C-alpha positions as CSV (number, residue, x, y, z in Angstrom):
1,M,-100.3,-265.4,-28.7
2,R,-98.5,-263.9,-25.7
3,L,-95.4,-265.8,-26.6
4,W,-95.4,-264.2,-30.2
5,K,-95.7,-260.8,-28.6
6,T,-92.7,-261.4,-26.3
7,V,-90.6,-262.8,-29.4
8,A,-91.5,-259.9,-31.6
9,R,-90.4,-257.4,-28.8
10,V,-87.2,-259.3,-28.4
11,F,-86.4,-259.2,-32.1
12,F,-87.5,-255.5,-32.4
13,A,-85.2,-254.5,-29.4
14,A,-82.4,-256.4,-31.1
15,A,-83.0,-254.8,-34.4
16,L,-82.6,-251.3,-32.7
17,S,-79.6,-252.2,-30.7
18,I,-77.5,-253.7,-33.5
19,P,-77.1,-250.4,-35.5
20,I,-76.7,-248.3,-32.2
21,A,-74.0,-250.6,-31.0
22,S,-72.3,-250.6,-34.4
23,C,-72.3,-246.8,-34.6
24,G,-70.8,-246.5,-31.2
25,F,-68.1,-249.0,-32.1
26,S,-67.2,-247.4,-35.4
27,R,-67.0,-243.8,-33.6
28,H,-64.5,-245.2,-31.1
29,S,-62.5,-247.5,-33.3
30,G,-59.8,-244.9,-34.3
31,S,-61.6,-243.3,-37.2
32,T,-60.0,-240.2,-38.3
33,A,-63.0,-238.6,-39.9
34,S,-63.4,-236.1,-37.1
35,N,-59.8,-235.0,-37.4
36,P,-58.9,-234.5,-41.1
37,P,-55.4,-234.2,-41.8
38,S,-54.1,-230.7,-42.0
39,E,-53.8,-229.4,-45.6
40,S,-51.6,-226.5,-44.9
41,P,-48.0,-226.8,-46.0
42,S,-45.4,-227.4,-43.2
43,I,-44.2,-224.3,-41.4
44,E,-40.4,-223.9,-41.2
45,S,-39.0,-221.3,-38.9
46,S,-36.6,-218.7,-40.1
47,G,-35.0,-218.3,-37.0
48,R,-35.9,-214.6,-36.6
49,K,-37.7,-213.2,-33.6
50,F,-39.7,-210.2,-32.5
51,S,-39.0,-208.7,-29.2
52,G,-41.0,-206.2,-27.1
53,D,-44.6,-204.9,-26.3
54,F,-46.9,-203.6,-28.9
55,F,-50.3,-202.1,-29.2
56,V,-52.7,-202.2,-32.2
57,S,-52.5,-198.6,-33.6
58,Q,-54.4,-199.3,-36.7
59,V,-57.0,-201.7,-38.3
60,D,-57.9,-201.7,-41.8
61,D,-60.5,-204.1,-42.8
62,V,-62.3,-204.0,-46.3
63,Y,-65.5,-205.4,-44.7
64,R,-65.5,-203.0,-41.8
65,P,-64.2,-199.7,-43.2
66,N,-64.5,-197.7,-40.1
67,T,-62.8,-199.9,-37.4
68,D,-61.6,-197.9,-34.7
69,P,-58.3,-199.1,-33.2
70,A,-59.3,-197.8,-29.8
71,Q,-62.2,-200.2,-29.8
72,V,-59.9,-203.2,-30.5
73,Q,-57.6,-202.3,-27.4
74,S,-55.3,-205.3,-28.0
75,S,-51.6,-205.5,-26.9
76,Y,-49.0,-208.0,-28.0
77,S,-45.9,-209.0,-26.2
78,F,-43.1,-211.1,-28.1
79,D,-39.8,-212.2,-26.5
80,Q,-36.6,-213.5,-28.0
81,S,-37.4,-217.0,-26.5
82,G,-40.3,-217.3,-28.8
83,N,-43.1,-216.8,-26.1
84,F,-46.2,-214.8,-27.0
85,K,-49.0,-212.9,-25.2
86,R,-51.9,-211.1,-26.6
87,Q,-54.4,-209.1,-24.3
88,S,-57.6,-207.6,-25.4
89,K,-60.2,-206.4,-22.8
90,S,-60.5,-209.3,-20.4
91,R,-59.0,-211.9,-22.6
92,V,-55.4,-213.0,-22.4
93,E,-53.9,-215.6,-24.9
94,E,-50.5,-217.0,-24.3
95,G,-48.4,-219.3,-26.3
96,V,-45.2,-219.4,-28.6
97,Y,-44.6,-218.0,-32.0
98,L,-42.2,-218.3,-34.8
99,I,-41.6,-216.3,-38.1
100,S,-41.7,-218.6,-41.1
101,T,-39.4,-218.7,-44.0
102,Q,-42.4,-217.7,-46.2
103,G,-42.7,-214.3,-44.1
104,E,-45.5,-215.2,-41.9
105,L,-46.0,-214.7,-38.2
106,V,-47.4,-218.1,-36.8
107,V,-48.9,-217.9,-33.3
108,Y,-49.5,-221.0,-31.4
109,I,-52.2,-220.2,-28.7
110,E,-51.7,-222.7,-25.8
111,K,-53.7,-220.9,-22.9
112,I,-56.6,-218.7,-22.7
113,N,-57.0,-216.6,-19.4
114,G,-54.4,-219.0,-17.8
115,E,-56.3,-222.1,-18.7
116,P,-54.4,-224.8,-20.9
117,L,-56.2,-225.6,-24.2
118,T,-56.4,-229.4,-25.1
119,E,-54.8,-228.4,-28.6
120,A,-53.0,-225.4,-29.6
121,R,-54.9,-222.8,-31.9
122,I,-52.9,-221.6,-34.7
123,D,-53.2,-218.0,-36.1
124,R,-51.2,-217.0,-39.2
125,Y,-50.4,-213.4,-40.2
126,S,-48.4,-212.3,-43.3
127,I,-45.8,-209.8,-42.4
128,I,-46.4,-206.9,-44.8
129,E,-43.9,-204.4,-43.4
130,E,-41.5,-204.3,-40.6
131,S,-39.5,-201.5,-38.9
132,S,-37.8,-200.8,-35.6
133,D,-41.0,-199.3,-34.0
134,S,-43.9,-201.1,-35.8
135,I,-45.1,-204.2,-37.6
136,T,-47.8,-204.5,-40.1
137,L,-49.5,-207.7,-40.5
138,G,-52.1,-209.2,-42.9
139,S,-54.9,-211.3,-41.7
140,G,-56.6,-213.0,-44.6
141,P,-57.3,-211.1,-47.8
142,S,-59.1,-208.2,-46.2
143,R,-57.6,-207.2,-42.9
144,K,-54.3,-205.4,-42.0
145,L,-53.1,-204.8,-38.3
146,V,-50.4,-202.1,-37.6
147,L,-48.6,-202.9,-34.4
148,K,-46.7,-200.0,-32.6
149,K,-44.0,-200.6,-30.3
150,R,-44.6,-199.2,-26.7
């Protein structure tokens, strides 16, 4: 009787370990389920660049109608080499940017507060209007940012 209990425990332990082992194996076997392919179209650079330091002077958001730009307190810095820096309160984001042939500002954030990210975060803004002293950017269907040159 004691032998049967021992055999039953061994079979029970084996039955539990096979699914656990196979789950671990499939997770590390190169499955791309956790990294789905990007569905956005490829981004082609227009070769244009922004240059200078800007601050957020106006924020229009359909879902937050009374957004005060003084609360946002963000500054943006662009250079001709394609480097980018955004600072808001105690957060500093750094990386590179390009202006696409579709009229979008595409920002690749590579560092936050000096710490490199394992993968760049991409922010995309439609360029609505551009003048010598300001840039109006669209962020999604409801938000508009106006950046004024310092």
